[in-house]
N, C-alpha and C positions, 0 to 999 in steps of 0.2 A: 687371285689366288684361290685355287678350289681346294675345298675342304670337303669331308663326306659327314654326314651324320648319321650315329652306328646303333645296335638295337635297343640300345638304354636310353638314347636322345642324347647324347654329347658327341661334343664338337672339338677334339684336338686341335690346338693351337698350334702351328710348325713353331719350333724350336728359335729360329732365326726369329720370328715374332717375339716370341716370349722373352728373347735375348733383349731384343732390341729396345722393347717396353720396360726390362726389369720387371718382367713378371713371373714371380716364384710360385709353387706349390702354396696353397691356401690362399692366393690373393684373391680379392674379392672382386667381382665386377659386375657393375649397373647394367642389366640391358634393355634397351628401351627399342620399339619398333616405328620407327617413321612413318607417315603419311606417304604409302604407295610402297611398303613393306620393306625397308630397308632395316637390317638390324644393326644397332650401333651398340658396341660394349664399349664401358668405360671404368678403367679402374677407380677405384674408394678404398678409403682407408676407415676402418672399422675399429673405434675405441671402445673398451668396455668403462660402463656407467657407474660411480660411485655415488650413490644417493643419502647425503646425511642431513638430517633435522639442525634446528639452529644451537641444540645443546652440543652433537655431536660434532658439529663445525667450530665452536668454542674450544672442545676438547682437541680438537685437530691442531687449533691455532696455538693452544697453550703449547701443545707436544714439538710443533714446529721451533716454538721460540725459547723452549728450555734447553734444545741444545745438549740436553744429556744422553739421550739414545739416539743414533742415526737409524733411519727410517730403512727398510729394503728397499732397494733399488726400484724391483717391479712396483711396489705398493708404493713409492715416491711419484713414478710416472703416472698410475693411473687417479691418486688424487691430487694431482698438482693445480687443476683447475677446476675442483670440487665445488660446489656453490648450491644454494638450493632452488626449488624449482619458481620459485619468487623471485627469483633474479633475472 
């Protein structure tokens, strides 16, 4: 499939490829140049990091166990696997 580079250096992926691979606006791609010059684009997932110290992790654990307040879904998703750098 032939594509062109525009004046900004952008390459448009054909809609058939985007649909087939489930690529939407904002999808991140890892670009790799192989020996010989082949270019490989691989979709990657980017997850925001939440960094807590031991005290913060303890408070988070207490809040999870208390069950008194339901954590907002977006926040719960971000901190589901929170741990210290030492882990």
